[in-house]
C-alpha positions as CSV (number, residue, x, y, z in Angstrom):
1,M,-19.2,7.8,-9.3
2,D,-18.4,9.6,-12.4
3,D,-14.8,10.0,-11.7
4,F,-14.4,6.1,-12.2
5,H,-16.1,5.9,-15.6
6,D,-12.9,4.6,-17.2
7,V,-11.8,2.2,-14.5
8,A,-12.0,-1.5,-15.4
9,I,-14.2,-3.4,-13.2
10,N,-12.8,-6.8,-12.0
11,S,-14.9,-9.5,-13.7
12,A,-15.3,-11.3,-10.5
13,L,-17.3,-8.3,-9.1
14,S,-20.9,-7.2,-10.1
15,C,-21.2,-3.6,-10.8
16,E,-22.9,-3.3,-7.3
17,E,-20.1,-4.9,-5.6
18,F,-17.7,-2.5,-7.2
19,E,-19.8,0.5,-6.3
20,A,-19.8,-0.7,-2.8
21,M,-16.1,-1.3,-2.7
22,V,-15.5,2.3,-4.1
23,E,-17.7,4.0,-1.7
24,Q,-16.6,2.1,1.5
25,D,-14.1,4.9,2.5
26,S,-16.6,7.8,1.6
27,G,-17.2,8.4,5.1
28,L,-13.6,8.3,6.2
29,E,-12.3,11.5,7.8
30,T,-8.9,12.8,6.7
31,N,-6.6,15.5,7.7
32,G,-6.4,17.0,4.1
33,E,-6.6,16.2,0.4
34,M,-4.1,14.0,-1.4
35,S,-3.1,14.8,-4.9
36,N,-2.8,11.9,-7.5
37,T,1.0,12.2,-7.2
38,D,0.8,11.8,-3.4
39,L,-1.5,8.9,-3.6
40,L,0.9,7.4,-6.3
41,R,3.8,8.0,-4.2
42,E,2.3,6.3,-1.2
43,V,1.1,3.3,-3.2
44,N,4.5,2.7,-4.8
45,S,6.2,3.2,-1.6
46,T,4.0,0.5,0.2
47,S,4.0,-2.0,-2.7
48,L,7.9,-2.3,-2.4
49,A,7.5,-3.3,1.2
50,V,4.9,-5.9,0.2
51,D,7.2,-7.3,-2.6
52,E,10.1,-7.8,-0.2
53,E,7.9,-10.0,2.0
54,D,6.9,-12.0,-1.0
55,D,10.5,-12.8,-1.8
56,I,10.6,-15.4,1.2
57,A,11.4,-18.7,-0.2
58,A,8.5,-21.3,-0.3
59,V,9.2,-24.6,1.6
60,P,9.1,-27.5,-0.9
61,L,6.0,-29.7,-0.5
62,S,6.9,-33.4,0.6
63,I,5.7,-36.2,-1.5
64,E,3.1,-37.1,1.1
65,Q,1.7,-33.6,1.0
66,K,1.7,-33.5,-2.9
67,M,-0.3,-37.1,-2.6
68,E,-2.7,-35.6,-0.3
69,M,-3.2,-32.6,-2.7
70,L,-3.9,-35.0,-5.5
71,N,-6.3,-36.8,-3.5
72,C,-8.3,-33.6,-2.5
73,M,-8.1,-32.4,-6.1
74,R,-9.5,-35.7,-7.4
75,Q,-12.3,-35.7,-4.8
76,F,-13.2,-32.1,-5.6
77,I,-13.4,-32.9,-9.3
78,E,-15.4,-35.9,-8.9
79,E,-18.0,-33.9,-6.4
80,K,-18.2,-31.1,-8.9
81,G,-18.5,-33.2,-12.1
82,M,-15.7,-31.5,-13.6
83,E,-14.6,-34.0,-16.2
84,S,-12.9,-31.4,-18.1
85,A,-10.4,-30.9,-15.2
86,M,-9.3,-34.6,-15.5
87,P,-6.6,-34.3,-18.0
88,T,-5.1,-31.6,-15.8
89,L,-5.3,-33.8,-12.8
90,R,-3.6,-36.7,-14.7
91,A,-0.7,-34.3,-15.8
92,F,-0.2,-33.5,-12.1
93,E,-0.3,-37.2,-11.1
94,K,2.2,-38.0,-13.7
95,T,4.6,-35.5,-12.6
96,I,4.2,-36.2,-8.8
97,F,4.3,-40.1,-9.5
98,S,7.5,-39.7,-11.4
99,E,8.8,-37.5,-8.6
100,A,7.8,-40.0,-6.1
101,T,9.6,-42.9,-7.8
102,K,12.9,-41.1,-7.9
103,T,12.9,-40.3,-4.2
104,R,12.2,-44.0,-3.2
105,Q,14.6,-46.6,-2.1
106,T,17.0,-47.9,-4.8
107,T,19.0,-50.6,-3.4
108,L,18.3,-53.5,-1.0
109,D,21.2,-52.0,1.3
110,S,19.5,-48.7,1.9
111,F,16.2,-50.7,2.7
112,F,17.8,-52.7,5.6
113,K,19.7,-49.6,7.2
């Protein structure tokens, strides 16, 4: 574990969880030793493949999906008593309600078609 004395620990992990994560591969059999250069080359080559997959365009949410999300967020905030999150929820509501009114019918002709 001394090799990792200068590695920053993710704040979401306890020291014990971090040590368990580091030690999880200690019993793994390998066919040789990889140098730091080899390890970095492997990480960099695989991270490029992951980045290419992340470039897939997200499908926009419908107004109905956004409204359902707002309802779930409001329920969660109320269940957890997170009053400090209400201004953020109201900002989301304002944005989504504004978007919803722009996508609604604007003329009588379109209503009767």
